[in-house]
C-alpha positions in Angstrom: 0.4 -31.7 34.7 1.4 -28.4 33.2 4.7 -26.8 34.4 4.1 -23.4 36.0 6.5 -20.6 35.2 6.9 -17.7 37.6 7.7 -14.2 36.4 11.2 -13.4 37.6 13.8 -10.9 36.6 16.8 -12.6 35.0 20.3 -11.6 34.3 20.1 -9.1 31.5 21.5 -6.0 29.9 20.2 -3.5 32.5 17.7 -4.9 35.1 16.7 -8.2 33.7 13.1 -7.2 33.2 13.0 -8.0 29.4 14.8 -11.3 30.0 12.2 -12.2 32.7 9.3 -11.2 30.5 10.8 -13.1 27.6 11.2 -16.3 29.6 7.7 -15.9 31.1 5.9 -15.5 27.8 8.2 -17.8 25.8 9.5 -15.1 23.5 12.9 -13.7 22.7 13.8 -10.9 25.1 14.8 -8.8 22.1 11.1 -8.2 21.4 10.5 -6.7 24.8 13.7 -4.6 24.5 12.4 -3.3 21.1 9.0 -2.5 22.7 10.6 -0.5 25.5 12.9 1.3 23.1 10.0 2.3 20.9 8.1 3.6 24.0 11.1 5.7 24.9 11.0 7.6 21.6 8.0 9.9 22.3 9.8 11.5 25.2 11.2 8.8 27.4 8.5 8.6 30.1 6.1 6.1 28.4 9.0 3.6 28.2 10.9 4.4 31.3 8.1 4.5 33.8 6.7 1.0 33.1 10.2 -0.5 33.0 11.1 1.0 36.4 7.8 -0.2 37.9 8.4 -3.7 36.5 12.0 -3.6 37.9 10.6 -2.9 41.4 7.6 -5.2 41.2 9.1 -8.4 39.6 11.2 -10.4 42.0 14.8 -11.3 41.2 15.5 -14.8 40.0 17.1 -17.0 42.7 20.7 -17.9 41.9 
């Protein structure tokens, strides 16, 4: 039976969003951090708004 991974924020640099996305998709969180950084370059809002929404929507990892 396949193991099911839940999307959860993890301890990270700011809010744990990139760490949670990295764990969920099986990628290094660095790639998500780079993506959000690149989205911040055109004026901030294209990278900041999705990050804040994900920070609110994704539940925190249980300790």
